[in-house]
N, C-alpha and C positions, 0 to 999 in steps of 0.2 A: 503492500499500501504505502501513496505517496506520500511528503511532508509536506504540514504545511496545506495552503491552500490546493496543494497539488493533490487531489484526494482520489487521482486515476477511476476505476470504475464505480468505485461507493460515493458515487454523487450525493447520495443523502448525507453524507458529514457536512456539504458546502450550507445545511441549515443551520449548522450549530454555529456557525461564524457569525449568525447577526450576536452573538458573545460579545463580538466587538464593539457595538456599540454602545456595550454598556460602559466601556471604558472611557467615552466621551461625557458620559453621567460623574463618572467619580472622579475625572480630573477636574469636572466643572466646581464639586461638591468640595473637593479639595481645598482646589488655589481659593475659591472664595472664603473659605475658613481661612487658610494661613495668611491672606490679605487682610481681612477684620480685623484679626489679630495683631495686626502692627498698625492698627489705627484708632487714633481716640476721637470716638463719631461722638458729632456733638446734635446731629437730627436724629428724632426719634425715631421717622421711617427708616431710616436705613440700621440704625440700632436693631429696629423690630426684625428688619428684614437677617444681622448679623445674629440674632438670637435663632432664629428660624433655621441658617446653615448650621449654629451650631449641635442643634437638637439632631438634624440630620447626620449632621458628620459623628456626631458620638452617639449614636444607636446602637443597638446589638445588630440590629437589621443591615447595616448601611456595612458596618463593620464585617459580619458573613457574606454580603455581596462582594466585598473588594477580593476578601481570600478568596472565595469559591469560582469566582467569573476570573480572578488571576490564574490560579490553577488550571481552569478550562481553556484559557486564550493561551496560555503557555503550551499545555498540551496539543492543539490545533497547530498549534506551529509548529511543534515537534513531530515526529513519526508515531503515529498511533497504529499502534501492534494489535491490539483488540479492540473487538465490542461487546459487553455485558448486555445478553435481551432474557428480559425476565419476564414468567408467565404463569400465571394462575390458573389453578385449579379449583374446580368445585367439586366437590365429591370422590375427588381422585380421579374422574375422568371427565369431566365437562371443562374444556378453556372457555376462559370466562375473562381474561384480560392479557394484551400482551405489550411489552415497552421496551426500549433502551434505557438501562441502569444505569450504565457508565462509559464512556470512551476510556480505554488504558492504553500506555504506554509499557506495559509488560505483555508478553507473549504467553496463553494457555498452551498447556503443557499435556499430552496425552497421557495415561494411567487407566489402572483398571480397576475396581473398586475396590479388589481385595486390597491391591497395593497400597490405596489410599486409606482404607481402613487401619493397616498393619504402620502405618508412616507415623512415627514419632515429631515429624513438624511438617504436618500439611499445609499447602497454601491455596489460597481464594484462586490462582489461577492455575485450577488443575482441572482436565476434563475428563469425568468418568467416561466417556465416550464421545465417539464424535459424530454429528448428524452427517456430516460430509464424510465417507471414507479417504482413505491415504489410496492413492490410482496408481500411486510407485509400484511397478512391474506388473500392474494389469492393464493398462491400456498403453495404446502407444503415446507420443506427446503431443500430434497433433487430438487424438483424443481425449487425450487429458485437458490440454487448452479448452477444448469445446466444454466438456464437461464444468470446468471449472467456470466460463463465462458464462453458461446457463446457472448457475447456482448465483453468481452474482446478481445476475438480471432477475431471478427470482427473490434474494434478499432483498435488492432495493423496489421492488413493487412491494414486497412484504411492509418495508420501512416507509416508505414515501409517504402512505398518510398521516402514520404516527408522527414525523419530524415535521410536518408542513405547516405546521400551527408556530413551530417555534418563531421564529420572525417575527410573526404579528403579534405573540404573547410578548415577545421584547420589548416589541415599540409601540404597545400598550402601558408597561409597566413604567416607562419611560415616560411617557406623556402624562401619565398619572401623578408621578414623582415631581415632574418640572413644570408642572401645568402653573404653578406661584412664581416661577420666574417667568415663563412665557406670558403671563397676566401682568408681569411688570416692565415688560421690553418695550412699550411707548415712553414709560417714563426713563428708563435705563439709557436709549437710544435720546431723547432730548436731555440730561445730563451730562451726555458724551459730548454729545451737539455742544452745549453750551458752554463744556469745558475748553472746546477744540476752538470755541468764539473768543474766550477770554485770553487764550495764551496764544490765538494769533495777534490779537491786539495789543499782549505783552511784547510779544515780539518784533512787531514794526516799532517798539517804542512807546507805545501811545499809554496813555494815563487810565487806571481802568481802577476802582474802589469798592468795596463793602460798603455798602449804604446803611446808616443807623437808620431804626425806628425812632420816626420823633415823638417827644413823650407829649408834646403839647398841638396845637395850630397850625405850625410856623415846618416850611418846608424851605432847603438852602439845597443847592447846587452850585458848585463851584467846578469852573473849568471844563462845564460842559461842550460834546465837539458830536458830531455826526459820525456814527464809527463805519457806515458805506460809504465814506469819502475817502478813507486809507486803501481804498481799491483802486482808485486812480490819482489818490495826490499821495503824497508822504508824511510824515507826522511833524514835521518840522515846519512844514507848509499850513496845516491847519490853525484852523481861527475858534478858538474856544469864548467861550460866553457863561459868567455865572447871572443864575434866577433865583430870588426868596418870594415865595410866598407867606405873608406874615401881617402882622397888626398894620405895617406900612403899606399893604397894599394886597389882596388876594385876586385879582381883575387886573386883565392888563387888556392895551390897545396896541398893537406893535404893525408899525409905521415905519417907511423905509423906501428908498429907491427899486422902481424894477431892477430883478437878479442881485437885488441886495443880502440874500441870504435869511430875508424872513421866512419862509416855509422852512429850508434847511433847519434854522433854529426851531421852527416849531416842533417839527418830525424828530428833536432830538431829544426834548422835551417829552413827546409822546414814547421814545424808543426807550427810554430811560425808566419811564413810569412802568412800562412794559417787562424790561428785564429785573427791574425790582421787586414785582409783584411775581413773578416767575420765580423769585428768589438766588436770582443773579448777580455778576456783578454789573454796574453801570459804567459806561463811559464819561466819566468826570473823576477830577482827584481829588473830589469831597461831596458827601452827600448827604443829607437828612431829610428822611423823606416817608410820607404817610400814604399808606392804602388805600386805595379811593375806588367807586362803583362801576363809574363808567370814563371812557375814554371817547370821546366823538369824533370824528374824524369826515374827513370829505373831499372826495378827490372827484374834482371837475371833470367834463370830457368836452374837449376844445369842439368835437362836433357837434353839441348839444348848446350849443352856445349861439344864440341868433341873432341873424341882422341888424337888427332896430334894437339891441340893448349890446353892454358894453360886458363884461368878463363880471364885473363886481357886481353888474345887477344882476347878472345869470347865476350868481353864486348866492348872492341874498334869497334870492327867491326859491334855489332849491335849498338851503337852510331850513330856508321856514316851510316848507313840506315835510 
């Protein structure tokens, strides 16, 4: 019989290769556990996730899965010498169930029942009798090859229905065990994207800060900028602005020349507020901010501006709607 995935004519063994998918699950749990052990976690959500991973990692079920799947996968990577098949009988005559007991790296040896009874050190890998007899000396080489192949075909036919559900069982097991991580996938992707965005800004030399939550109704953002502009400009070309909302003013009317940066400044405030409420760093030197219920935006379409009115008139009408 071949080694590892090269299983020769006994193709039913390939079904057991689905065990290798468990290695991904085991490595994921181990890696997450090891990483969380090194972190000083502040977030309640991440802390709860770390506790759940720790409970899985330290469970007897996971320890047994790791040990047994590692042994089986190691065996599949090596040379499988024998397969143990179990048969249940009813009242000594009726066959009720058949199945594979184990894959072994040791070959069975033939002996007689008397020799096995007389042995002072019987081994589990001993055959009392053979289902398939030794054809040596009874058949020609071609006849022996044909008989052997016929037995393999019959054996594969017998076992294929027994092992056909193994990959499906492993898939369902992994789905159950990892569903809590699958449910968190959107949040994990969001955190990764947020981290990459922040690191991209830092790598360009831009200012970013962790905003403080205001204990009053005051809001202050120092050296605020529009992060998207860094896609076409260098940091030393950026123009930063500061703004505050406090007892001195909570409502502003922004004026200035065309293409003077009014829209960019408004966008910067909106982006900073969104990032703050998502729990991310904001594009500014310092910030003290408050969560709000709504951010109102309006994106005018040049195609909808009527000939009998200017853009200001159009936008005023659109906002009133």
